[in-house]
C-alpha positions in Angstrom: -17.2 9.5 17.5 -17.0 12.4 15.1 -14.1 11.6 12.8 -12.4 13.7 10.1 -10.8 11.5 7.5 -8.1 13.4 5.7 -6.8 12.2 2.3 -6.0 15.5 0.5 -4.1 14.1 -2.5 -5.2 14.7 -6.0 -4.0 11.1 -6.8 -7.2 9.9 -5.1 -9.2 11.2 -8.0 -10.2 8.7 -10.7 -11.5 11.5 -12.9 -8.1 13.1 -13.1 -6.0 10.0 -13.0 -8.3 7.2 -14.4 -5.4 4.8 -15.1 -3.4 5.3 -11.9 -3.4 2.8 -9.1 -3.2 4.7 -5.8 -2.9 2.0 -3.2 -4.2 3.9 -0.1 -7.4 4.8 -1.9 -9.2 1.5 -1.6 -8.0 1.1 2.0 -9.3 4.6 2.8 -12.7 3.8 1.3 -12.9 0.5 3.3 -11.9 2.3 6.5 -14.4 5.1 6.0 -17.3 2.7 5.1 -16.4 0.4 8.1 -16.4 3.3 10.5 -19.7 4.6 9.3 -21.2 1.0 9.5 -20.1 1.0 13.1 -22.1 4.2 13.8 -19.5 6.9 13.7 -19.9 10.2 11.9 -17.2 10.4 9.4 -16.5 13.5 7.3 -14.1 13.0 4.5 -11.7 15.7 3.4 -10.4 14.7 -0.1 -11.2 14.9 -3.8 -14.8 15.5 -4.8 -15.1 12.1 -6.4 -13.9 10.2 -3.3 -15.9 6.9 -3.7 -17.3 6.4 -0.2 -20.5 8.5 -0.1 -21.2 11.8 1.6 -20.2 13.9 3.4 -17.1 14.9 1.5 -15.5 18.3 1.9 -13.2 19.3 -0.9 -11.5 22.4 -2.5 -11.3 23.9 -5.9 -10.8 21.1 -8.4 -11.0 23.0 -11.6 -7.3 23.9 -11.7 -6.5 20.3 -12.6 -9.4 19.7 -15.0 -8.6 22.9 -16.9 -4.8 22.6 -16.8 -4.7 26.1 -15.4 -1.3 27.7 -16.2 0.8 29.5 -13.6 1.8 32.9 -15.0 5.0 33.1 -13.0 6.3 30.0 -14.8 5.5 31.3 -18.3 9.2 31.6 -19.3 10.3 28.2 -18.0 11.2 25.4 -20.4 8.1 23.5 -21.4 9.0 20.3 -19.5 10.0 22.2 -16.4 6.9 24.3 -16.6 4.7 21.2 -16.7 6.3 19.5 -13.7 6.4 22.7 -11.6 2.8 23.6 -12.5 1.5 20.2 -11.5 3.4 20.4 -8.2 2.1 23.9 -7.3 -1.5 22.9 -8.2 -1.2 19.7 -6.2 0.2 21.4 -3.1 -2.3 24.2 -3.3 -5.1 21.6 -3.3 -3.6 19.7 -0.4 -3.3 23.0 1.6 -6.8 24.1 0.9 -8.4 20.7 1.8 -6.3 20.4 5.0 -7.2 23.9 6.0 -10.9 23.0 5.7 -10.4 20.0 7.8 -8.9 21.9 10.7 -11.4 24.7 10.4 -14.2 22.1 10.6 -12.6 20.6 13.7 -12.3 24.0 15.3 -16.0 24.5 14.9 -16.2 21.4 17.2 -17.7 19.2 14.6 -14.9 16.7 14.8 -13.3 14.8 17.7 -10.3 13.5 15.9 -8.6 13.8 12.5 -7.2 10.7 10.9 -4.6 11.8 8.3 -4.2 9.1 5.7 -1.6 10.7 3.5 1.8 10.6 5.1 3.9 12.5 2.6 2.0 15.7 3.3 3.4 17.5 6.4 0.9 20.3 6.1 -1.4 18.8 8.6 1.3 18.6 11.2 1.7 22.4 11.2 -2.1 22.8 11.5 -2.2 20.3 14.3 0.4 22.3 16.2 -1.4 25.6 15.5 -4.9 24.5 16.5 -4.1 21.7 19.0 -6.5 19.3 17.2 -6.2 15.7 18.1 -4.7 14.0 15.0 -3.4 10.5 14.1 -1.3 9.7 11.1 -1.2 6.4 9.2 2.3 5.9 7.7 2.2 3.9 4.4 5.8 4.2 3.3 9.1 3.0 4.9 10.5 5.5 7.3 13.1 7.8 5.6 16.8 7.6 6.1 18.8 10.2 7.9 19.7 13.4 6.1 16.7 13.7 3.7 13.9 16.2 3.8 11.3 13.7 5.1 13.5 12.6 8.0 14.0 16.2 9.1 10.3 17.0 8.9 9.3 13.9 10.9 11.9 14.8 13.5 10.0 18.1 14.1 6.8 16.2 14.8 8.1 13.1 16.5 5.7 13.6 19.4 2.6 13.4 17.2 0.5 10.2 17.1 1.4 7.7 14.4 0.1 4.4 13.3 2.4 1.9 11.7 1.2 -0.7 9.2 3.7 -3.3 10.4 6.1 -3.6 13.3 9.0 -3.9 10.9 8.1 -0.4 9.6 9.1 1.1 12.9 12.7 -0.2 12.7 14.5 3.1 12.1 16.8 5.6 13.8 13.8 7.9 13.5 11.8 7.5 16.7 8.2 8.5 16.4 5.3 8.3 18.9 3.5 5.2 17.5 0.1 4.7 19.1 -0.3 1.2 17.6 0.5 -1.1 14.7 -2.6 -1.8 12.6 -2.4 -4.2 9.7 -4.3 -3.6 6.5 -7.4 -5.7 5.9 -9.5 -6.9 2.9 -13.2 -7.2 2.4 -13.5 -11.0 2.2 -16.6 -10.7 0.0 -14.4 -9.1 -2.7 -12.0 -12.1 -2.8 -13.5 -15.4 -3.8 -11.9 -18.5 -2.3 -10.9 -21.5 -4.3 -9.6 -24.7 -2.8 -8.3 -25.8 -6.2 -5.7 -24.0 -8.5 -4.6 -24.1 -12.1 -1.0 -24.8 -13.1 0.5 -21.3 -13.2 2.5 -19.0 -10.9 1.5 -15.4 -10.4 3.4 -12.1 -10.0 1.4 -9.1 -9.0 3.1 -5.7 -8.7 4.8 -2.7 -10.4 7.4 -3.3 -13.0 10.3 -1.9 -11.0 13.4 -3.6 -9.7 12.4 -3.6 -6.0 9.3 -5.7 -6.7 11.4 -8.5 -8.1 9.7 -9.6 -11.3 13.1 -10.7 -12.7 13.3 -13.2 -9.8 9.8 -14.4 -10.5 10.7 -15.0 -14.2 13.8 -16.9 -13.3 11.8 -19.1 -11.0 9.1 -19.8 -13.6 11.8 -20.8 -16.2 13.6 -23.0 -13.7 10.4 -24.9 -12.7 9.1 -24.9 -16.3 5.9 -23.3 -15.1 3.7 -20.6 -16.7 4.0 -17.1 -15.0 1.1 -14.7 -15.2 2.0 -11.0 -14.6 -0.5 -8.5 -13.3 0.8 -5.0 -13.0 0.1 -1.2 -13.1 0.7 -1.1 -16.8 -0.4 2.6 -17.5 2.1 3.9 -14.9 5.1 2.1 -16.3 7.7 3.4 -18.7 8.5 0.5 -21.0 11.7 2.2 -22.3 13.5 2.2 -18.9 16.6 0.2 -18.4 15.1 -2.3 -16.0 12.3 -3.3 -18.3 14.3 -3.4 -21.5 17.2 -5.4 -20.0 15.7 -7.7 -17.5 12.0 -8.2 -18.5 11.4 -7.6 -22.2 13.9 -10.3 -23.4 11.8 -13.0 -21.7 8.4 -12.0 -23.0 8.8 -14.0 -26.2 9.1 -17.2 -24.1 5.7 -19.0 -24.0 6.1 -19.6 -20.3 6.1 -15.8 -19.5 2.8 -14.0 -19.9 2.6 -10.4 -21.2 2.4 -7.9 -18.3 -1.0 -6.2 -18.1 -3.0 -4.1 -15.8 -5.6 -6.1 -13.9 -8.2 -5.0 -11.3 -11.6 -6.1 -9.9 -12.9 -9.5 -10.9 -10.0 -10.1 -13.4 -7.5 -9.7 -10.5 -9.4 -12.0 -8.2 -9.6 -14.6 -11.0 -5.8 -14.5 -11.4 -5.3 -14.8 -7.6 -7.7 -17.7 -7.0 -6.5 -19.9 -9.8 -2.7 -19.5 -9.2 -0.7 -22.2 -7.5 1.3 -19.5 -5.7 1.9 -15.8 -5.6 5.6 -15.0 -6.0 6.6 -12.0 -3.9 10.5 -11.8 -4.3 10.8 -8.2 -3.2 14.1 -6.4 -3.2 13.2 -3.7 -0.7 11.8 -3.3 2.8 8.1 -3.5 2.0 6.2 -2.0 4.9 3.2 -4.3 4.4 2.3 -5.7 1.0 -1.4 -5.9 0.2 -1.0 -8.5 -2.6 0.0 -11.1 0.0 -3.2 -10.9 1.9 -5.3 -10.6 -1.3 -3.8 -13.8 -2.6 -4.2 -15.6 0.8 -7.9 -14.5 0.9 -8.4 -16.4 -2.3 -6.6 -19.5 -0.9 -3.4 -18.9 -2.8 -0.2 -19.4 -0.8 2.6 -16.9 -1.0 6.3 -17.5 -1.6 8.2 -14.4 -0.5 11.7 -13.1 0.2 12.4 -12.4 3.8 12.3 -8.6 3.6 10.2 -5.9 5.2 7.0 -7.1 6.8 6.9 -10.5 5.1 7.6 -12.5 8.3 4.6 -10.7 10.0 2.2 -11.6 7.2 3.3 -15.1 6.1 3.4 -18.1 8.3 6.4 -20.1 7.0 5.2 -23.6 6.0 1.6 -22.8 6.8 0.4 -20.0 4.4 3.4 -20.2 2.2 7.2 -20.2 2.3 9.7 -17.5 3.4 13.0 -17.5 1.6 16.2 -15.7 2.6 17.1 -13.6 -0.5 20.8 -13.6 0.2 23.4 -14.2 2.9 22.9 -10.8 4.5 22.1 -10.8 8.2 18.4 -10.3 8.6 15.9 -11.1 11.4 14.8 -14.7 11.1 17.7 -15.7 8.8 18.3 -19.4 8.7 15.2 -20.4 10.7 13.0 -20.9 7.6 11.9 -24.4 6.5 13.7 -23.9 3.1 17.4 -23.3 3.6 18.3 -22.5 0.0 18.5 -18.8 -0.7 17.5 -16.5 -3.6 16.0 -18.0 -6.7 17.1 -21.5 -5.7 15.0 -21.1 -2.6 12.0 -19.9 -4.6 12.3 -22.8 -6.9 12.3 -25.3 -4.0 9.3 -23.6 -2.5 7.4 -23.9 -5.8 8.1 -27.6 -5.8 6.8 -28.0 -2.3 3.8 -25.7 -2.7 1.4 -28.7 -2.5 2.3 -28.9 1.2 0.2 -25.8 1.9 -3.5 -26.1 2.6 -5.4 -23.4 0.7 -8.2 -23.5 3.3 -5.7 -22.6 6.0 -4.6 -19.6 3.9 -8.1 -18.3 3.7 -8.8 -18.9 7.4 -5.6 -17.0 8.4 -6.9 -13.9 6.6 -10.3 -14.2 8.2 -8.6 -14.3 11.6 -6.0 -11.5 11.1 -6.4 -9.3 8.0 -10.0 -8.2 7.5 -11.4 -4.8 7.2 -13.6 -5.4 10.2 -10.5 -6.1 12.4 -8.7 -3.1 10.9 -11.6 -0.8 11.7 -12.0 -2.0 15.3 -8.3 -1.4 15.9 -8.6 2.1 14.5 -11.6 2.8 16.8 -9.5 1.6 19.8 -6.6 3.8 18.8 -8.9 6.9 18.3 -10.3 6.4 21.9 -6.8 6.0 23.3 -5.6 9.2 21.7 -8.7 11.1 22.7 -8.2 10.0 26.3 -4.5 11.0 26.3 -3.0 14.3 27.2 -1.0 14.6 24.0 
């Protein structure tokens, strides 16, 4: 197949945003490389420094490097001018790259476009205009009624979408989902260890919905060390959440200083941890950190929210804990009946029941890049053979 892979966001550029973690980027690179390995012709439409080899078709990138001012905004307040300028330049880049993708497709050089940036609705308008076969991977939770995104999705409900978990589809917004395709990891990037050290691990942004405060409470209750890996450069350490619920505990010797980790340092943290704590406070549509930890043999202890029950096997690759008494799917059926932090604490005490070899094997069987790419190939063929 001739595939156009569309990721038109400036956030994919490491040269412009060297300290920013943009989660879809590594997945996009893995997908493109996997498709090419399987013999497909993949043309990427994205930033010029997209790290997956040629061909990459891009647009004018100098606006960002040169901080090009917008004359019409010259009389705005400095802070407003900066925000509005960035948004205009960002959207202009997205429009230009998306336009090139559909022009390329119209020249019959592409069979299907895979749009990998779900917040940009530009490609939906181009798809309707040029009738180009397109499929969209949605990375975020579906929006609630009454907001801009909900109204836009409603316009394009008949387009082809891919969900990253079945839970993600649970919404009043009814879209035409072609399939659910779970994310995958390159197993060679995540070294397995059948032994652990004596610490717990939290990996995620320092925002309330990721639940670091619950992880800290669990570590203190079990008298265990907690290591914290995070997106340090992206975090405002003066916000209310950090100053009130995180900072006061950083003087405790059990609680590690949050720091940004990646590459080998991240893998080392994963494979030596007794367990990854994933006490989320929102409906996470997937959660890459869970399969990254499992790939290293590290079991996951997670709150029953979002896609957790699709990724974790309770009592086999970790423990699932009801966060509260709210009525949720699966409530009450988990091995550990205690809720909230009390449940997390009990799970930590029972973590020795989990076989780290089984954790690794579960990722090998369900969450690899190879499996992910094969499912994308199947979905592309399904869409190309459909009338939509």
